[in-house]
N, C-alpha and C positions, 0 to 999 in steps of 0.2 A: 271433928273438922279436919279437912285435908291439910290445913296449915299446921296442925299438931301431929299429923301422921307422916309428913314428908319432910326430910331433912333438906336444907338448902343445897341446891346444886345436884340433886339426884334425879336421874331418869328423865331429863327434860327433853322430851320429843314433842308430845302434844300436837296442837294445831300447827305449829311451825314446821312440822315434818313435810308439809306439802311442797315446800321450797328447799328442803334440806339437800345438800350435795351428797354425792356418793362417798364411799369410804376412802377413795383416793384423793379427796380434796386436800389442798395444801395452801397455806398462806405464803405465797412466794412472790418475790420482786419481779415485776414485768410479766406477771401472769394474772389474768382476770380472777379476782377473788370470787370463789364459789359460794361462800357463806354470806348470809344476810343477818337477820335478827334471830335466827334459831341459835340455841346455845352452842358454844364451842366446847367440845368434849376435852377432857383432861389430856388425852394423848396427842391432841393437836395444839396444846398450849406451848408457847415459847416466848423468848425475849426476856428482858429485865427492866427494872424501873428506869435505868439510864436512858432507855429509848424514849421515855416520856419527857425527859429533859429536853432532848433535841426536838421532839414534836412541838412542845409548847414554846420553846425558845425560837424555833424557826418560824412557826405560824404567827408569832407576835412581832416579828421583825417587819412590821408593816407601817407604811407612812401614815396610816390612820391615827396612830398614837402621837405622831408629830402634830397632826391637825388638832387632836384633843388637847395637847399641852398648850398650843397656841390659843385655842378657844378659852382656856382657863384664864389666860392673861387678858384676852379680849373682854372677858366679863368684868375685869377690874382688879384681879388679883395681882400681887407683885410676883416677881420671879420665885422668891422663896416660899411664898404662900402657895403658888401653883405647884411647886415641887413637893410640898407637904401633901397636897391632895393627890398628886400623881403617885407618890410612894404608898399612900393608903390604898389607892386603887390597885397597885401592884401586889400588895399583901393579900388581897382577896383571892389571889391564885392559890393560896394555901387551902381555902375552902373548896375551890373548883377541883384541885388535884385530889383532895381527900375523898370527894364524892365519887372518884373513879373506883373506889373499893367495891362499889356495887357491881361493877363489871367483872371484877375478879371473882366475886362470890357467885355470880349467876352465869357468867359467860355470854351475856347478851347486852343489848344497847340500853342507854339511859332511859329512853322513852318507853321501853318495854318494862323496865323496873318501876317506872312511875305509875304503872297500872295498880301497883299495891296501894298507892296513896289515893288514887282517884277512882278506881274500879275499871273493869274492862271496857265499859261503855263511857264512863265518866272521863276516861283518859282521852277520848276522841277530840273534844273541843280544845283541850290544852295542846294536844298534838298538832291540830290544825294551826293554832296560834303560833306555836313554836316553829312550825315549818315556814309560815309566812314571814316571821321575823328573821329567821336564819337566812332565807332567800334574800330578804332585804339587805342583810349585812353582806352577803355575797355580792349583791349589786353594787353596794357602796365601794367595796374593794375593787371590783371589776372596773368601775368608772374611774377610780383613782389611777389604776394601772393603765387604762386606755388613754387618759389625758397625758400621762407621762410618756407613753410610747408615741403619741401624736406629736408632743413637743420634741421628742428625739428625732422623729422624721424631719421636723423643721430644722433642727440643728444640723442634720446631714444634707440639707438642701433639697429635700424631696418635696414634691407638690403637696399643698395643704388642702384645706376645705373639708367638706362632708365626706368625700371619698377617702381621704387620709384617716379621718376619724373612724369611719366604718371598717377600714382595714385594720386599724389599731385595735378596735373592739374584737374583731374576728381572731386576731392573733392572741390577745389576752384570754379570751374564752377558750381557745384551743389548748393553750398551755395548762389551763386549769382543768379542763375536762378530761384530757388524756390521762393525767395522773390519778384523778379521782375515780375515773372509770376502772383503772387497773385494780384499785382497792387498797386495803389496809397495809399490806407489806410495802407496796410501792409508795404509798403516802408517807410512811415513816422513813423510807429510804430517801425520798425526795426532800423531805423536810430537813433531814440531817445534812445532806450535802449542800443544799441551798443555804442552810444556816451558816456553814463554814464560809461561804463566799460573802453572803450578806453581812455577816458580823464584822468582817474586815472593813467593808465599805461603809457601814453605818457608824463604826468607830471613827473612821476618818470624818464622816459628816458631823459627828458630835464634836470632834476636835476643831472643826471650822466654825461651828455655830456658837459654841460656849464662850470663847474669848470675845470680850466686848459686850456681853450681856449686861443689861442694867439691873444690878442686884440691890439697888436702893429701895427703901420702903416708899410706897405712894404717899402723896401729901394727905389724902383722905382715905381712910381705911375702907375696904370693900364692905358693902352691906350684906345682909343675910341672903338676899336674892343672888348676888354674885357667887357666894360660897356654895349655895345649894345647887345652882346651875352647873358650877364646875364639878361638883361631886357626881351629879347625874351623868354628865358627858364622859368623865374619866372612868366611872364605874360601869358604864354601859357596855364597854368592850368585854371585860372579864365576865360580867353577868350573862352576856350572850352565850357563853360557853356552858352554862349550867345544864342544858339538856344534852351535852355531848361527852362528858369525861369517860363514861363507861364504854362508849363506842371504841375507844382507843386502849382500854385496859382489858377487854374481854378475852384477848388472846394470851394474857400473862398467866403464868402458873398460879394455881390456887394458893401456893405457899408464899406468894409475894406479901411482904409485910406492909401495914398501913404507914408506918414511919418512912420507909424507903420510898414508897409510892408517893406520899405527900410531899416530901422534900424534893424529890427529883423533878416532878412536874411543876411545883410551885416556884422553884428557883429559875426554871426555864422561862416561865411567863413573867416573873418579877423582873428579871434582869433586862429582858428586851423591852418590855412595856415602859419601865421606868426610864431607861436610857433614852428612848426615843421621845417619850413625853417631855423629859427635861430639855431635850434638844429643841422641841417645838416651843416650849416656854421661853427659852433663851432667844430664839429667833424672833418671837413676837415682841420682845422688848427692844429689838433693833430695827424692825421694819414692819410694814403693813403685811399681815398674813391672811388677809381676806381671801386671796388666792394663794393657798399655802404652798403649792408646788412652785409657782412663779416667785413667791416671796422668799422661800428658802433658797431657790436657785440663784437669786440675785446676791446672796451673801457668800457665794462660793467662788473660788477662782475659776477662770474660764476653762482650764483644762479638765477640771473635775465635774463640770456641769453635765456633760453627756453621761458620765458614770453615775452621777446622782439620779438621772432619769431612769437608768437601768435598775438602780437600787429600788426606786419607787415601784417600778413594774414588777420586779422580783418579789418584793415584800407583799404586794397586793395579791400576787399569784399564790404565795405560800399560805396566806390566810384564807383565800377563797377555796383552795383545795380542801382544807379541813371542813369548812362549813358546807361545801357542796357534797362532800362524801357523807357527812352526817345526815344531810337532808334526804339522801336516798334511803337510808335506814328508816328515817322518820316516815317516809311514804309507805314503807312496808308495815310499819306499826299502824298506820291509818287504814290498812287493809287492801292496798293495791296488790293484786295477786301476781306480781312480776318479781323476777330476780332483782337483786340489788343493782346489778349492772344495767338493767333495763329501766328501773325506776329513776336512775340518775338522769336519763334522757329528759324526763319531765322537768326535773329541777333545773337542768341546763337550759331547756327551752324557755322557762319562765324567767330565769336569770338574764337571758339574752334580751327578752322583751322589756324587762324592767330597766336594763342598762340602756337600751335604745331610747326609752322614754326620758331617762335621766340625762342623757347626753344631747338629745336633740329637741326636747320639749320643755324642760324645766331649768331653773337656775340651780346648779348642783350644790353650791355652798349652802343656800337656804334649805334645800331638800335634806342635806346631810344633818344640819343642826336640828331640823324638825324630826327627822328619823331617830337620831340619838336620844332626843328628849322623850319621845313617845315609847320606844321599845322597852324602856325600863318598867313601864306600866304592866307589861306582860311578864317579862323575865323575873322581876323582883319577887312578886307574889308566888309565881310558880316555883321558884327556887326555895322560897321560905317553906312552902308545903312539902316539897320533895325532901329537903334536908331535915325537917322536923320528923317526917315519917321514917327516914333512914335512921335517925337517932333513936326513935321509939323502938324500932325493930332491931337495933344494934347491927344494922346492915346484914341481916339474915333474911332470906326469902325462900319461899317454896317455888323453886325455879319452874317446875312443871306447870304449876297453877298460873304462872305469869303468861303462859302461852295457851291456856285452855279456857274455854267458855263454860257454859253450863253452871253447875252448882259447886264450883271449886272455891278455893280460899279467897280469891280476889274478885269474885262475882258480886258479893255483897247483896244488895237488894236491887234487882233489875239491872245488874251490871254497873251500878253507880255507888261509890262510897261517898255518902252525903257529907261527912266531915271534910273530906278533901275538896270536893266541889264547892261547898259553902265557903270554906276558908279562902280558896282561890278567888271566888267571886268578890268576897269582902276585900281582899287585897287589891284586886283590880279596880274596884269602886273607889277605894281610898286613894290609889294612885291617880285615877282620873280626876278626882276632886281636888287634888293638890299638885297637879302637873302644870308647869308653865312652859308651853311650847309655842312655836310659831303657828302650828296647826290647831292647838287647843290649849286654852287656859282654864283651869278648874276654878269653880266658884269660891274655893277656900283660899286661893293664892293671895288675893288682895287682903282679906282679913289677917292673913299670916305675915303681912308686911312684904309680900312679893316672894316669899320663900317657896321653892319647889321641893316638897317633901315626898315625892313619889317613890323615892328609894325605900322609905319606911313601909311601903306596901309589903315588903318581904317580912318585916317584923310583925305587922298586923296579921298577915296570912299564916305565918309560922306559929305565932302564939295562939291564934284561934284554933288552928288544927290541933295543937298540943292539948288545949283544953277539951276539945270535942272528942279526941281519939285516944287519949292517954289510958282510958280504962278498958278499951277493946283491942287496941293494937299491941301485939306482943312479939318478941323475937321468936323465930322458928327454932324449936328445940333441936339439938344435935342428934344425929342418929345414934341409937343404942348399940 
């Protein structure tokens, strides 16, 4: 078998060579990145794990986490109960960050590595689903940033209406697209420097929102439905990153350790997501947060309100940059025969259309809650299969075979790895049966007392994959 003949990371040219850049390719700030999903050779590797701290810290300084914390309280949890859920959600970044080891081992994107779990063809449906949901999350953040910028226009006395909203959308999209188009090095650079500014601003926001929060216990404890919905909403953000971590570790030197990789990235995501989630929970105990931007703004001193709107815009952009960049790699995985810099045009166009619909055709708050509740049906089981496969292989892969068709290690039978596809389908089915969303309520929700157990789709899918694949999936032996 090719899997037993090829050491991880050796000779990865394969089918990806059709879009491979020339030998002068560099990953440089403010230069369009030439590489896409083809493996990054060792001589082009650079950076250190601390870069991941700033990437995950900056990209998660987004107002979406304030909304999530507020929703946890709106479901019926007290401030401290919501805080506990938010902290657990933040701890999930340790798993997300550790999954980036696959990028160091292979030099390629996460959704290329997942071909090992699902097969070269079996990976296609999962890739489509992940692209759709990642674009959905980009739309969510784009809309939040647009509404903040529109409110800032009003603060400055500029004319409002549909024209102002359209201009705000165009500015938000442009800020996101330009950085994501430049690519990996510019994304990391922008996340670091925007994090410096946003961290100061959001620290001030936390200082304004925390005092006066109602920290007393509710008269009646929340039921299982409230707890489960809070976990779904809070964990939806971290889970949405599962198809992305290798995208940002593939340039790191192969000698980067799992410990340093995991701690650097996890602390970044944990600190920002927990701080902003707690701010949202505190605000929700003090005022109506059904319109979260307006609700939080009303708790702030007048001089800080324009700065707050700038923070919301900046945080939305930092998060959208990461998801939009990864979506361009995702399209290459799906077989779009374009360079990364060109595929991002497709993602940007769909994001623009989705944002227009969310801003002008639907109620955004209701759409956000429905989206967060449903995306876990896809991300949770996909993540369960991917992580189970990574553990079975001890994160070792035949890198060349990940980019090759034919009769290679990850072709399996007809290009489909049945254990992976079956486990994913089972996890999605379980999530659909137990999901409680505005758009869909599974038939098992009522018998379960109103609980939304769609998160457990990851456990169902991961466990089933382990049972089906444990005798056939093996680590790639090291080179002799």
